[in-house]
C-alpha positions in Angstrom: 174.1 108.0 141.0 175.7 111.0 142.8 176.7 110.1 146.3 174.5 112.0 148.7 177.2 111.8 151.3 179.3 114.2 149.3 178.9 118.0 149.1 178.0 118.1 145.4 178.4 121.5 143.7 175.3 123.5 143.5 173.6 123.6 140.1 174.5 126.7 138.2 171.8 129.4 138.1 171.0 131.5 135.1 173.6 134.3 134.9 170.8 136.9 134.6 169.8 136.1 138.2 173.0 137.6 139.6 172.1 140.9 138.1 168.5 140.9 139.1 167.5 143.1 142.1 165.9 141.0 144.8 162.5 142.3 145.8 161.7 142.8 149.5 159.5 140.1 150.8 159.0 138.4 154.1 161.7 135.8 154.5 160.4 132.2 154.3 161.5 129.6 156.8 163.2 126.5 155.4 164.1 124.7 158.6 163.7 124.8 162.4 166.2 125.5 165.1 168.5 123.1 166.9 166.2 122.7 169.9 163.4 121.4 167.7 165.6 118.9 165.9 167.0 117.5 169.2 163.5 117.4 170.7 162.2 115.3 167.7 165.1 112.8 168.1 164.8 112.3 171.9 161.0 112.3 171.9 161.1 109.4 169.4 162.5 107.1 172.1 159.6 105.2 173.8 160.8 105.7 177.3 162.0 109.3 177.0 160.6 112.5 178.5 161.9 115.7 177.0 162.1 118.9 178.9 162.6 122.0 176.8 164.3 124.5 179.0 162.4 127.6 178.0 159.6 130.0 178.9 156.0 129.1 179.7 154.4 127.4 176.7 157.6 127.1 174.7 156.7 123.5 173.8 153.4 124.5 172.2 154.8 125.4 168.8 157.3 122.5 168.2 155.5 119.7 170.2 151.9 120.6 169.3 151.3 122.9 166.4 154.2 121.9 164.1 154.1 118.2 164.8 150.3 118.2 164.0 150.9 119.9 160.6 153.7 117.6 159.7 153.2 114.1 161.1 149.5 114.5 161.9 150.3 113.8 165.6 148.0 115.8 167.9 150.8 116.5 170.3 153.9 114.8 171.7 152.8 113.7 175.2 156.4 113.2 176.4 157.5 116.8 175.8 157.1 119.5 178.4 158.9 122.8 179.2 160.5 124.2 182.3 158.1 127.2 182.2 160.6 129.9 182.9 159.1 133.1 184.3 160.7 136.5 184.6 162.2 135.5 187.9 164.2 132.6 186.4 165.2 134.6 183.4 166.4 137.7 185.3 167.5 136.4 188.7 167.6 132.8 189.7 168.5 130.9 186.5 166.8 127.8 185.2 168.0 125.0 187.5 165.3 125.4 190.1 162.5 125.4 187.5 163.9 122.2 186.0 164.1 120.1 189.2 160.4 119.6 189.7 159.9 118.6 186.0 162.8 116.2 186.2 161.6 114.6 189.4 158.1 114.1 188.2 159.3 112.4 185.0 161.8 110.2 186.8 159.2 109.1 189.2 157.4 107.5 186.2 160.5 105.6 185.2 161.3 107.8 182.3 164.7 108.8 180.9 164.8 112.5 181.0 166.5 114.7 178.4 166.8 118.4 179.0 167.2 120.4 175.8 168.4 123.9 175.7 166.4 126.6 173.9 167.4 130.1 172.7 166.2 131.6 176.0 168.2 129.2 178.3 171.3 129.5 176.1 171.2 133.3 176.5 171.0 133.2 180.3 173.4 130.4 181.0 173.8 126.7 181.7 170.9 124.8 183.2 172.2 121.5 184.5 175.4 120.7 186.3 177.7 117.9 185.1 177.5 115.8 188.2 173.9 114.9 187.4 175.0 113.3 184.2 177.1 110.7 186.1 174.1 109.3 188.0 172.6 106.4 186.0 168.9 107.1 185.3 169.1 110.8 186.0 168.5 113.5 183.4 170.9 114.2 180.7 171.4 117.8 179.4 171.9 118.4 175.7 173.1 121.7 174.4 171.2 122.0 171.2 173.1 125.1 170.0 169.8 126.4 168.9 171.2 129.9 168.2 173.8 128.4 165.8 172.7 125.0 164.5 169.7 124.1 162.3 167.6 121.1 163.0 169.6 118.8 160.8 173.0 119.4 162.6 171.2 119.1 165.9 169.6 115.8 164.9 172.9 114.4 163.9 174.6 115.5 167.2 171.7 114.2 169.3 171.9 110.7 167.8 175.7 110.7 168.4 175.1 112.0 171.9 172.8 109.0 172.6 175.5 106.5 171.5 178.2 108.3 173.6 176.0 108.0 176.7 174.8 104.4 176.0 176.3 103.1 179.3 174.3 105.8 181.2 170.9 104.3 180.4 169.4 101.7 182.8 168.2 98.5 181.3 165.1 97.2 183.1 164.9 93.6 184.3 163.8 91.2 181.6 164.8 93.2 178.6 166.3 90.8 176.1 168.4 91.2 172.9 167.5 89.5 169.7 168.6 85.9 169.5 171.3 85.0 166.9 169.7 83.9 163.6 169.3 85.9 160.4 171.8 88.7 159.9 170.8 91.9 161.8 170.5 95.4 160.3 170.1 98.8 162.0 167.9 101.4 160.4 169.0 104.8 161.6 167.1 108.1 161.0 163.3 108.0 161.2 162.2 110.6 163.7 159.3 112.9 164.3 159.1 115.9 161.9 160.9 114.3 159.0 159.1 114.2 155.7 157.7 110.8 154.6 159.5 108.8 157.3 156.6 106.3 157.7 156.5 105.3 154.1 160.2 105.3 153.5 160.8 103.2 156.6 158.2 100.7 155.5 159.8 100.3 152.2 163.3 99.8 153.6 162.0 97.2 156.1 160.4 95.4 153.1 163.7 95.4 151.2 165.7 94.2 154.3 163.2 91.3 154.8 163.2 90.5 151.1 166.9 89.5 151.0 166.6 87.4 154.2 167.9 89.8 156.8 166.2 91.0 160.0 165.9 94.5 161.4 167.8 94.8 164.7 166.7 98.4 165.7 164.8 101.2 164.0 166.6 103.9 165.8 165.4 106.0 167.5 161.8 105.7 166.3 161.1 102.1 167.5 163.6 101.9 170.4 164.0 102.7 174.1 167.0 104.7 175.4 168.4 101.5 176.9 168.4 99.8 173.5 171.1 102.2 172.3 173.9 99.7 173.1 172.2 97.1 171.0 173.2 99.0 167.8 176.5 97.2 168.1 174.7 93.8 167.6 173.9 94.5 164.0 176.1 93.5 161.0 175.2 96.6 159.0 173.6 100.0 159.4 171.3 101.7 156.9 171.1 105.5 157.3 167.8 106.7 156.0 168.8 110.4 155.4 172.2 111.8 154.5 171.2 115.0 156.4 171.8 113.2 159.8 172.7 109.9 161.3 176.1 109.5 159.6 178.0 110.5 162.7 176.3 107.8 164.7 176.8 105.1 162.0 180.4 106.0 161.8 180.9 105.6 165.6 179.0 102.3 165.7 181.5 101.0 163.2 179.5 98.7 161.0 179.3 98.8 157.1 177.0 101.7 156.3 174.5 102.0 153.5 172.1 104.8 152.4 168.4 104.5 151.5 168.3 104.5 147.7 166.0 106.5 145.3 165.6 105.1 141.8 165.8 101.7 140.1 169.6 101.3 139.6 170.5 102.7 143.0 168.0 100.3 144.7 169.4 97.3 142.8 173.0 98.3 143.8 171.8 98.8 147.4 170.4 95.3 147.6 173.4 93.7 146.1 175.9 95.5 148.2 173.9 94.9 151.4 173.5 91.3 150.5 177.2 90.9 150.0 178.0 92.5 153.3 175.6 90.2 155.1 176.5 87.0 153.2 173.2 87.0 151.5 174.3 87.6 147.9 172.3 84.8 146.4 169.2 85.8 148.3 169.5 89.4 147.2 169.7 88.3 143.5 166.6 86.1 143.9 164.7 89.0 145.5 165.7 91.4 142.7 164.4 88.9 140.1 161.1 88.5 142.0 160.6 92.2 142.3 160.8 92.6 138.6 157.8 90.5 138.2 155.8 91.9 141.2 156.5 95.4 142.5 158.1 96.6 139.3 155.5 95.2 137.0 153.5 98.4 137.6 156.5 100.5 136.7 157.0 98.7 133.4 153.3 99.1 132.6 153.4 102.9 133.2 156.7 103.3 131.3 155.5 101.4 128.2 152.3 103.6 128.1 152.1 106.8 126.1 153.1 108.9 129.1 156.8 108.6 128.4 156.4 110.3 125.0 156.0 113.6 126.9 158.9 113.1 129.4 161.5 114.9 127.2 159.5 118.2 127.3 158.2 117.9 130.9 160.8 119.9 132.9 161.2 119.6 136.7 162.5 121.8 139.4 163.6 120.4 142.8 164.4 122.2 146.0 164.9 119.7 148.8 167.3 118.3 151.4 170.3 116.3 150.0 168.6 112.9 150.2 165.6 113.9 148.1 167.4 116.5 145.9 170.1 114.2 144.8 167.9 111.1 144.6 165.1 112.8 142.6 167.6 114.5 140.3 169.1 111.1 139.4 165.9 109.1 139.1 163.7 111.7 137.3 166.6 113.2 135.3 168.9 110.3 134.5 166.6 107.3 134.6 163.3 108.7 133.4 164.8 111.4 131.2 162.8 114.4 132.4 164.7 117.7 132.0 165.9 119.1 135.3 165.4 122.8 134.8 166.6 123.7 138.3 167.7 122.0 141.4 169.0 123.3 144.7 169.7 122.1 148.3 167.1 123.2 150.9 169.6 122.6 153.8 173.3 122.7 154.5 176.2 125.0 153.6 175.3 125.0 149.9 171.6 125.7 150.3 170.1 128.4 148.2 168.4 131.4 149.8 164.7 131.5 149.3 164.8 134.7 147.3 167.3 133.2 144.9 165.0 130.2 144.4 162.1 132.6 143.7 164.0 134.6 141.2 165.3 131.5 139.4 161.9 129.9 139.1 160.4 133.1 137.7 163.2 133.5 135.2 163.0 129.9 133.8 161.3 129.8 130.4 159.3 127.7 130.0 158.4 127.3 133.6 158.9 123.9 135.1 155.9 121.6 134.7 156.4 120.2 138.2 158.1 121.8 141.2 159.2 119.5 144.0 159.7 121.4 147.3 158.4 122.6 150.6 155.7 125.1 151.5 158.1 127.8 150.4 158.1 126.7 146.8 154.4 126.2 146.9 154.0 129.8 148.0 156.3 130.9 145.1 154.2 129.1 142.5 151.0 130.6 143.9 152.3 134.2 144.4 154.1 134.4 141.1 151.2 132.7 139.2 153.6 130.2 137.6 152.0 127.6 135.3 153.6 124.8 137.3 152.2 122.0 139.5 153.6 121.5 143.0 154.6 118.2 144.7 155.7 118.1 148.3 159.1 116.5 149.0 160.2 118.1 152.2 159.0 119.9 155.3 157.8 122.5 156.3 154.4 122.2 154.7 150.8 121.7 155.5 150.7 118.1 154.3 150.0 114.7 155.8 152.4 111.8 155.2 151.3 109.0 157.5 150.3 106.3 155.0 152.9 103.7 154.3 152.1 103.5 150.6 153.8 106.7 149.4 157.5 106.0 149.6 160.2 107.9 147.7 162.9 105.2 148.3 163.3 101.7 147.0 161.5 99.9 144.2 158.1 100.9 145.5 159.3 104.5 145.6 160.2 104.3 141.9 156.7 103.2 141.1 155.0 105.8 143.3 157.1 108.7 141.9 156.6 107.7 138.3 152.8 107.5 139.0 152.9 111.0 140.6 154.7 112.4 137.5 152.2 110.8 135.1 149.2 112.0 137.1 150.7 115.5 136.9 150.9 115.2 133.1 147.2 114.4 133.1 146.5 117.3 135.5 148.3 119.8 133.3 146.6 118.5 130.1 143.2 118.6 131.7 143.7 122.1 133.0 144.4 123.3 129.5 141.6 121.6 127.6 138.4 123.4 126.6 136.0 123.0 129.5 132.7 123.7 127.8 130.3 120.7 128.1 128.3 121.7 125.0 129.4 123.1 121.6 130.1 126.9 121.7 127.2 129.2 121.1 126.6 129.5 117.4 127.3 132.7 115.7 124.4 134.9 115.5 122.7 134.6 112.1 123.0 137.7 110.0 119.7 139.7 109.9 117.8 139.3 106.7 115.6 142.1 105.4 113.6 142.2 102.3 114.2 145.1 99.9 111.4 146.8 98.2 112.2 144.8 95.1 112.0 141.5 97.0 115.7 140.8 97.0 117.5 139.9 100.3 119.9 142.2 102.0 122.3 140.8 104.8 123.9 142.9 107.5 126.3 141.8 110.2 126.8 143.6 113.5 130.5 142.6 113.6 130.1 141.2 117.1 129.0 137.7 116.3 131.0 134.6 117.2 132.5 134.4 113.8 133.5 138.0 113.4 137.1 138.8 113.0 138.8 140.4 116.1 141.9 142.5 115.7 144.9 142.0 118.0 147.3 144.7 118.8 151.0 144.0 118.3 151.7 144.3 122.0 148.9 141.8 122.8 150.4 139.3 120.3 153.8 139.7 121.8 152.5 139.2 125.4 150.6 136.1 124.3 153.7 134.6 122.7 155.7 135.3 125.9 152.9 133.6 127.9 152.9 130.5 125.8 156.7 130.0 126.1 156.2 129.6 129.9 153.9 126.6 129.7 155.0 123.0 129.0 155.5 122.3 125.3 153.1 119.4 125.0 150.1 121.5 126.0 151.1 124.7 124.3 148.7 124.2 121.4 145.7 123.8 123.8 146.8 126.8 125.8 147.1 128.9 122.7 143.6 128.0 121.6 142.2 128.7 125.0 144.0 132.0 125.4 142.8 133.3 122.0 139.3 132.1 122.5 138.8 133.7 125.9 140.5 137.0 124.9 138.4 137.3 121.7 135.2 136.5 123.7 135.9 139.4 126.1 136.8 141.7 123.2 133.5 140.9 121.4 131.5 141.5 124.6 133.1 144.9 124.9 133.1 145.8 121.2 136.9 146.3 121.1 140.0 144.6 119.8 142.3 142.5 121.9 144.8 144.6 123.7 147.4 143.9 126.4 145.0 144.5 129.2 142.6 141.8 127.9 145.5 139.3 127.5 146.7 140.0 131.1 143.1 139.6 132.4 142.8 136.1 130.7 146.2 135.0 131.9 145.4 136.0 135.5 142.1 134.3 135.4 143.5 130.9 134.4 146.8 131.1 136.3 147.0 128.0 138.6 146.2 128.8 142.3 148.3 126.1 143.9 
């Protein structure tokens, strides 16, 4: 499996794309700014209060609207803003506006984190360094929101917490885990990260399965004063290659990455077991999983679905963890052709317009497109005959249930099930939908001649009449068929011809390009 920690070369795009003029469109957003990423890290701590240093209402979008449409959380109650007015922006600066917010939060025993926003970064520093040396007082984090995306900021925020671990005040009575089973940290789950709840549940299940114990789920199930406890663990699991690596490196424990796919999960369990002295327990758990969790995987794999995998192409546009993981699992282990894959974030990410042009140029179009709301919009706007599956934010999607993981053995089953359901969906969408046999052809009229013999005449517009197709219409139909998955091409051909000829009969004409375009537009997926 490709190592998600490496910067793997971007998949080559069709050469024709480089010579294709890019149409002017509204630029889609593929990630948030650094202030949002830092906010979603600090707000995950149970005892934290985050103050976004910005104008009135600046917390509404990241802490209310976005978080509701990603994690289905109504709003983050521990996030406020300094509510800068024109006076602070133009004259006095932001320090005065912050003091009241910080004092109110500290009075409740909260650890306060002040996060810079584009506005505060433009008008200058907000918090003096002497405050940072007082235990329990607010800490200022420069989110570099004008330069860094949310992923860089998340990584820096996690490292920032570790570097300030001695600053946090541990309340009386707080105890560390007693020595017993080997302890493991899980670093990464935060607010606003796609599928964190399910992926975390599966990693916890795997850790417990080999006989280890979770020390800290950081920061999602921790307090600020728990940060120093990261050193108590014998190993660290980083959930997402996009962030958390810097923290794991500083903690200095053996580091592992959440696996996607069968072979990567098996290797993960064996390597983690060896590092914790639980090699035998790991092997026993792997054997048990083959007869329990993975029994569903074998059932699906042995069914007729796999016959279609070789012609069911996939496109993937996602952050490194999911892009690399899905490419290996779906492409290498399941054998589905990867028509196109690209990074959604990082220095090698593909611009949205390049993704759009590439998806439109692929022939046939991918059966399934994994991505964010950006790819969903492309499929709908370009009327691509593809099905969409969410694998990253942003997107109007809910991922709170713990039964939809991408990682681990359970993730392998869930993803295989999703692909097979999509096969059924594509097949169903291209089957004839009439609930009763088609209307019978109108019987030719029968008249009696003067001599008593029968004479038959046909109007030429009955269901069995022959309809002529123009050469241009035939060529367009052929091009249309080449864009749909191979295994449903026969059904699509039948449906296209039937609908086009039905319209032609009703109008008393032959099938031309306009009729083919009309039918194609009517049945294009609106997804």
